[in-house]
N, C-alpha and C positions, 0 to 999 in steps of 0.2 A: 860436413862432419870433420871435426878436427882430430888431431892425433890424441890418442888416449880416450876417445869417446867410445863407449860400448853401447850398441843398440840392444835394448831389452825387449822391445815389442814392435811389431809391424802390423799394418792393417792392409788387406787387399781391398782396394777401392776401385770404382769404375774407371778412374783415371790412372790406375797403376798402383803399385805398392807404396804405402806411406809409412814413415817412421813415426811412432806415436809415444815412445818412451826411451830415454837414454840415461846413461850414467857416466860421469867422469869423476873419478876419485870419490869424494864424499858428497857430490852434487847429483841429485836425482831430478830429472825433468820429464814432464809429460805434456802432451798436447790436448789433454782432456782432464776432467775432474774425477779421479778414481773414487773419491769419497761419495760420489753420486751414483755409484754402481753397486750392485749386491756382491760383486766379486772382490774378495778380500786378499787375493794373492799379492797385489802391489803393496798393500798395507803390511802384510807379513814380510815381504822383501825389505821394506823400509825398516821395520823393527829388527830384522836380522842384520841390517847394516849397522845398527847401533850397538849390537851385542859384541 
């Protein structure tokens, strides 16, 4: 993790905690496909970034 990177989501996995979503400035990155889940929170977060 570099300077200015904010962790947005973590996952407790059998091999320890994993970071699954981050943001740095106007860049949003995930290690999964949020569009394939029924949870719309990340989509709303992205829209709020644009407002």
